[in-house]
C-alpha positions in Angstrom: -0.5 5.5 -28.4 0.2 7.3 -25.1 -1.9 6.2 -22.2 -3.2 8.7 -19.8 -2.5 8.5 -16.1 -6.1 7.3 -15.4 -5.7 4.3 -17.8 -2.3 3.5 -16.5 -3.5 3.6 -12.9 -6.5 1.4 -13.9 -4.2 -1.1 -15.7 -1.8 -1.1 -12.7 -4.6 -1.9 -10.2 -6.1 -4.5 -12.6 -2.7 -6.1 -13.1 -2.0 -6.3 -9.4 -5.4 -7.9 -8.8 -4.8 -10.4 -11.6 -1.4 -11.3 -10.2 -2.9 -11.7 -6.8 -5.8 -13.9 -8.1 -3.5 -16.1 -10.2 -1.1 -16.5 -7.3 -3.9 -17.3 -4.9 -5.3 -19.9 -7.4 -2.1 -21.8 -7.7 -1.3 -21.6 -4.0 -4.7 -22.8 -3.0 -4.6 -25.5 -5.7 -1.3 -26.8 -4.4 -2.6 -26.5 -0.8 -5.8 -28.4 -1.5 -4.0 -31.2 -3.3 -1.4 -31.7 -0.6 -3.9 -31.1 2.2 -6.5 -33.5 0.9 -3.8 -36.1 0.2 -2.6 -35.8 3.8 -6.2 -36.1 5.0 -6.7 -39.3 2.9 -3.5 -40.8 4.3 -4.5 -39.9 7.8 -7.9 -41.7 7.3 -6.0 -44.7 6.0 -3.9 -44.8 9.1 -7.2 -45.3 11.0 -8.1 -48.1 8.7 -4.7 -49.6 9.2 -5.4 -49.8 12.9 -8.6 -51.8 12.2 -6.7 -54.1 9.8 -4.0 -54.6 12.6 -6.7 -55.8 15.0 -8.1 -58.2 12.4 -4.7 -59.6 11.7 -3.9 -60.0 15.4 -7.2 -61.9 15.9 -6.4 -64.2 12.9 -2.9 -64.9 14.1 -4.2 -65.8 17.6 -6.4 -68.4 15.9 -3.9 -69.8 13.4 -0.7 -69.4 15.4 1.4 -68.3 12.4 1.3 -66.4 9.2 1.4 -69.5 7.0 -2.3 -69.4 6.3 -1.7 -66.0 4.4 1.3 -67.3 2.5 -0.6 -70.4 1.4 -3.8 -68.7 0.6 -3.5 -65.0 -0.4 -7.2 -64.8 -0.7 -7.4 -64.8 3.0 -5.4 -61.5 3.0 -7.9 -59.9 0.7 -10.7 -61.2 2.8 -9.3 -59.7 6.0 -8.5 -56.4 4.2 -12.1 -56.3 2.8 -13.6 -57.0 6.2 -11.6 -54.2 7.8 -12.8 -51.7 5.1 -16.4 -52.6 4.2 -17.1 -49.2 2.8 -14.6 -49.5 0.0 -14.1 -53.1 -1.0 -16.7 -55.2 0.8 -19.9 -53.6 -0.5 -23.2 -55.0 0.8 -24.3 -58.2 -1.0 -20.9 -58.7 -2.5 -18.2 -61.3 -1.5 -14.5 -60.7 -1.7 -12.9 -61.9 -5.0 -11.1 -65.3 -5.1 -7.9 -66.2 -6.9 -7.5 -69.1 -9.3 -7.1 -72.4 -7.6 -8.6 -71.3 -4.3 -11.3 -73.7 -3.1 -14.8 -72.3 -3.0 -17.0 -72.5 0.0 -18.5 -75.8 -1.3 -15.0 -77.3 -1.7 -15.0 -77.3 -5.5 -12.4 -75.9 -7.7 -12.4 -72.1 -7.9 -13.6 -70.2 -10.9 -11.2 -68.1 -12.9 -10.0 -65.1 -10.9 -12.3 -62.1 -10.8 -10.8 -59.0 -12.5 -10.3 -56.5 -9.6 -12.0 -53.2 -10.1 -9.8 -50.1 -10.5 -10.6 -48.7 -7.1 -9.5 -52.0 -5.5 -6.3 -52.3 -7.6 -5.4 -48.7 -6.6 -6.9 -49.0 -3.1 -5.9 -49.6 0.3 -5.4 -53.4 0.1 -2.9 -53.1 -2.8 -0.7 -50.8 -0.8 -0.8 -52.6 2.6 1.9 -55.1 3.4 2.7 -57.6 6.2 6.1 -58.5 7.6 6.8 -61.3 10.0 8.7 -60.9 13.3 12.0 -61.0 11.4 10.8 -58.3 9.0 10.5 -60.7 6.1 7.6 -60.0 3.7 4.6 -62.2 4.2 2.2 -60.5 1.8 2.0 -57.2 0.0 3.1 -55.4 -3.2 6.4 -56.5 -4.9 8.3 -53.4 -4.0 8.2 -52.4 -0.3 10.0 -49.2 0.9 13.0 -50.0 3.1 12.1 -47.1 5.3 8.7 -46.3 6.5 6.4 -46.4 9.5 5.5 -50.0 10.6 2.8 -50.9 13.1 3.9 -53.9 15.3 1.4 -56.7 15.7 1.3 -58.3 19.1 0.4 -61.8 20.4 0.6 -62.5 24.1 2.8 -59.5 24.6 5.3 -60.4 21.9 5.8 -58.9 18.4 4.7 -61.4 15.8 4.7 -59.2 12.8 4.7 -55.7 11.3 1.9 -54.0 9.3 2.8 -51.2 7.0 1.1 -49.1 4.3 2.6 -47.4 1.3 1.3 -43.8 1.4 -0.6 -42.4 -1.5 1.5 -40.1 -3.8 -1.5 -38.9 -5.7 -5.3 -39.2 -5.6 -6.8 -41.9 -7.7 -10.3 -42.4 -6.2 -13.1 -41.1 -8.4 -14.9 -39.4 -5.6 -11.7 -37.8 -4.3 -10.8 -36.5 -7.7 -14.2 -35.2 -8.2 -14.0 -33.3 -4.9 -10.7 -31.8 -5.9 -12.0 -30.8 -9.3 -15.0 -29.1 -7.7 -12.7 -27.1 -5.5 -10.6 -26.0 -8.5 -13.7 -24.9 -10.3 -14.8 -23.0 -7.2 -11.4 -21.3 -7.0 -11.6 -20.4 -10.6 -15.0 -18.9 -10.2 -13.8 -16.9 -7.1 -10.8 -15.7 -9.1 -13.0 -14.6 -12.0 -15.4 -12.8 -9.7 -12.5 -11.0 -8.0 -11.1 -9.9 -11.4 -14.5 -8.6 -12.5 -14.9 -6.7 -9.2 -11.3 -5.3 -9.5 -12.0 -4.2 -13.1 -15.3 -2.6 -12.0 -13.8 -0.8 -9.0 -10.4 0.2 -10.4 -11.7 2.5 -13.1 -13.7 4.8 -10.8 -11.0 4.6 -8.2 -8.4 5.6 -10.7 -10.6 8.5 -11.9 -11.1 9.6 -8.3 -7.4 9.5 -7.5 -6.5 11.3 -10.7 -9.1 14.1 -10.3 -7.0 16.2 -7.9 -4.0 15.8 -10.1 -6.0 17.0 -13.1 -7.2 20.0 -11.0 -3.6 20.8 -10.1 -2.6 20.5 -13.8 -5.4 22.8 -14.9 -4.5 25.3 -12.2 -0.9 25.2 -13.2 -1.8 26.0 -16.8 -3.9 29.0 -15.6 -1.1 30.2 -13.4 1.4 29.9 -16.3 -1.0 32.1 -18.3 -0.7 34.8 -15.6 -3.8 34.1 -13.5 -2.1 34.2 -10.1 -5.4 34.3 -8.3 -5.9 30.6 -9.2 -6.6 28.3 -6.2 -7.4 24.6 -6.0 -9.8 23.0 -3.5 -8.3 21.0 -0.6 -10.5 17.9 -0.2 -8.3 15.5 1.7 -5.5 15.4 4.3 -3.2 12.9 2.4 -0.3 13.7 0.1 -2.5 15.1 -2.6 -4.1 17.4 0.0 -0.7 18.6 1.2 0.3 19.2 -2.5 -2.9 21.3 -3.0 -2.2 23.4 0.1 1.4 23.9 -1.0 0.2 24.9 -4.5 -2.2 27.5 -2.9 0.6 28.8 -0.8 2.8 29.1 -3.9 0.0 30.8 -5.8 -0.5 33.3 -3.0 3.2 34.1 -2.9 3.3 34.6 -6.7 0.3 36.8 -6.5 1.8 39.0 -3.9 5.1 39.1 -5.8 3.3 40.1 -8.9 1.4 42.8 -7.1 4.7 44.0 -5.6 6.4 43.9 -9.0 3.6 46.0 -10.6 3.7 48.5 -7.7 7.5 48.6 -7.9 7.4 49.4 -11.7 4.6 52.0 -11.1 6.6 53.6 -8.3 9.8 53.7 -10.3 8.0 55.2 -13.3 6.4 57.8 -11.0 9.7 58.7 -9.4 11.5 58.9 -12.8 8.7 60.8 -14.5 8.7 63.7 -12.1 12.4 64.9 -12.6 12.2 64.1 -16.3 9.1 66.1 -16.7 10.7 69.1 -14.9 13.8 68.8 -17.0 11.8 68.6 -20.2 9.6 71.6 -19.2 12.6 73.8 -18.3 14.6 72.8 -21.4 11.5 73.4 -23.7 11.0 76.8 -22.0 14.6 77.7 -22.8 14.2 76.5 -26.4 11.0 78.5 -26.9 12.6 81.6 -25.4 10.2 81.7 -22.6 13.1 81.4 -20.2 16.6 82.6 -20.6 19.5 80.3 -20.1 20.6 82.1 -17.0 22.8 80.7 -14.2 19.7 80.2 -12.2 18.0 78.1 -14.9 21.2 76.1 -15.3 21.3 75.6 -11.5 17.7 74.4 -11.5 18.5 71.9 -14.3 21.5 70.7 -12.5 19.5 70.1 -9.3 16.9 68.0 -11.2 19.7 66.0 -12.8 21.4 65.4 -9.4 18.0 64.3 -8.0 17.6 61.9 -10.9 21.1 60.6 -10.5 20.6 60.0 -6.8 17.4 58.0 -7.6 19.1 55.9 -10.1 22.1 55.3 -7.8 19.7 54.3 -5.0 17.9 51.9 -7.3 21.3 50.4 -8.3 22.4 50.1 -4.7 19.1 48.5 -3.7 19.2 45.9 -6.5 22.8 45.0 -5.5 21.7 44.7 -1.9 18.6 42.5 -2.8 20.8 40.2 -4.9 23.4 40.0 -2.2 26.0 41.5 -4.6 27.1 44.3 -2.3 30.7 43.8 -1.3 31.3 43.5 2.4 34.9 43.7 3.7 34.3 43.0 7.4 36.8 43.6 10.1 36.9 44.3 13.8 36.1 48.0 14.4 34.8 50.4 17.1 31.2 51.2 16.5 31.3 54.4 18.5 34.2 55.7 16.3 32.3 55.0 13.1 29.1 56.6 14.4 31.0 59.7 15.6 32.6 60.1 12.1 29.2 59.9 10.4 27.7 62.5 12.9 30.5 64.9 12.3 30.0 64.7 8.6 26.3 65.8 8.9 26.8 68.3 11.7 26.8 71.3 9.4 23.8 70.1 7.5 21.8 69.8 10.7 23.0 73.3 11.8 21.8 74.8 8.5 18.3 73.3 9.0 18.4 74.3 12.7 18.0 70.8 13.9 19.7 70.1 17.2 22.0 67.1 17.2 22.3 65.4 20.6 24.6 62.5 21.2 24.8 60.1 24.0 27.8 57.8 23.4 29.5 56.7 26.6 33.3 56.7 26.2 33.8 53.8 28.6 31.8 51.4 26.4 33.8 48.9 24.4 31.7 48.3 21.3 33.7 46.1 19.0 31.9 44.8 15.9 32.9 42.5 13.1 31.5 44.7 10.3 32.2 46.6 7.1 33.3 50.2 7.8 31.9 51.7 4.6 28.6 49.9 4.8 28.1 51.1 8.4 28.9 54.6 7.2 26.3 54.2 4.5 23.7 52.9 7.1 24.3 55.9 9.4 24.3 58.4 6.4 20.9 57.1 5.2 19.4 57.4 8.7 20.7 60.9 9.2 19.6 62.0 5.7 16.1 60.6 6.5 16.0 62.8 9.6 17.2 65.9 7.6 14.5 65.4 4.9 11.5 64.8 7.2 12.2 66.6 10.5 10.8 70.1 10.8 13.2 73.0 11.3 13.8 73.8 14.9 13.5 70.2 15.9 16.1 67.8 17.3 17.7 64.4 16.8 18.9 62.3 19.7 21.4 59.5 19.0 22.2 57.1 21.8 24.2 53.9 22.2 23.2 51.1 24.6 25.1 47.9 25.4 22.9 44.8 25.8 23.7 41.2 26.5 26.2 40.5 23.7 24.6 43.1 21.4 24.6 46.8 21.0 21.5 49.0 20.4 21.5 52.2 18.4 18.7 54.7 19.0 17.8 57.4 16.5 14.9 59.6 17.9 13.8 62.7 16.2 11.0 65.2 16.7 7.9 65.8 14.7 6.4 65.1 12.3 5.6 61.6 13.3 4.4 58.6 11.4 1.1 56.7 12.1 1.7 53.5 13.9 0.0 51.5 11.1 2.7 52.8 8.7 5.8 52.2 10.8 6.3 48.6 9.7 6.2 49.7 6.0 8.8 52.4 6.3 11.5 49.8 5.2 9.6 48.8 2.1 11.1 50.1 -1.1 9.7 53.3 -2.5 7.2 53.6 0.4 6.5 57.0 1.8 3.9 58.1 4.2 2.7 60.9 1.9 0.1 59.6 -0.5 1.0 62.4 -3.0 4.7 61.4 -2.9 5.7 65.0 -3.2 9.3 65.0 -4.0 9.8 68.3 -2.1 9.2 66.5 1.2 12.0 63.9 0.8 13.6 61.3 -1.4 12.3 58.3 -3.3 11.8 56.1 -0.2 14.8 53.8 -0.9 17.1 54.8 1.9 15.5 52.8 4.7 15.1 49.7 2.4 18.9 49.8 1.8 19.4 50.3 5.6 17.5 47.1 6.3 19.5 45.0 3.9 22.8 46.3 5.4 21.7 45.6 8.9 20.5 42.1 8.0 23.9 41.5 6.3 25.5 42.1 9.6 23.1 39.7 11.4 21.3 42.5 13.1 17.7 43.9 13.3 16.2 47.3 12.5 12.7 48.5 13.5 10.7 51.7 13.6 8.8 52.9 16.7 7.0 56.1 17.8 9.6 58.5 19.2 9.1 60.0 22.7 10.2 63.3 21.1 7.2 63.2 18.7 8.8 61.9 15.6 10.2 58.5 14.5 12.4 56.2 16.6 14.7 54.0 14.6 16.2 51.2 16.6 19.2 49.1 15.3 20.6 46.1 17.1 24.0 44.6 16.0 25.9 41.7 17.5 29.2 42.5 19.4 32.4 40.6 18.8 33.2 38.3 21.7 36.7 38.8 23.0 38.8 35.7 23.5 40.7 35.1 26.7 
């Protein structure tokens, strides 16, 4: 069974909370045990100081430790008197050993069985050493190293008092306190787990909600609905992802619109010459029109127009894909431009368009460029002027050297182009005429190819209103820096 991202996120949060709670429980358990044990040992150090005072008083009255060696009950009595809260309860006398005289001088009764808290208590772990560190009284096994409290009499050390520290808690009250703390920790851990389980599910659902919205939007976009958008409700990573998704959707929507317009424009451009060819051929077949040289010439013109359109489309596709071959070398821009202008001089003369050139001979305009592609660039610009400039007009071609670049200016006469349409002149298949009348020009691919060629040479191309009344095409290309 596959778990959804909501359940996996829920289980991950719950598992993290459980691990944190269990770790906290064991750490706190260990800390309480050790901390409470240190606390008990510190309290016993205070009791040890009281016992040291009692022993010093007893030694000053007896003059030696022999009274403890001969009568161990004295040791228990002194210990009990120093700790009345534990071993010398009110109304209760300290226990006596066998053979120890009673207060009335008679023989002692059988020894009293020590209670567990006394056997495990302070008196059973305290020990006394004489001035030579020999054991006077205490448990059988005394640690060789440990902290000893010196006992003084008249400024001299007469003995040492020590205490074996507790290694574990044994008192019932202390154990009960530790147990209560463990239960409290367990309850806290259980409450935390319940809260984590109660909060992790809605939190996981809230975190996954934007992801689900993105997944649904992606499915809609995959089905072709490029107008799909997702709401941006946060500024975190998911919010950035939603904004990026909307940007991608907008780009895809524009690309789809461009693709449809591209297909429609190509269909329109191909339909027109094909319709003319079909009509003329059918007219010849039906005998309406005779296969005269004029008819053949008309058919040939339509075929050539269709061939140029297909060739332009092929060239543009190669340019868009970066598949146009560029064989760059250092060349003189003025020389290449002059060759192109000389090629079109007769065509301009037939249409009565004056061709004016301003190419200073003293300028050194060396480019690292492809000769044939520059010829294609200039040819497309000149053909564009031939197609759209009214007879009797003029074209002014001028070169200008800038800082490390060269600017080419193509300014023609009327008709002009509205300012709002100038930026779109380089779009493929775009023409100012809404009717797209083929008699007024080509398919609108020449300037799109020009832009790709200029950009391949790291240059820029733009369209401006011409001072002569037509269109001003401005091309900037980088010059080659001469070494030395």
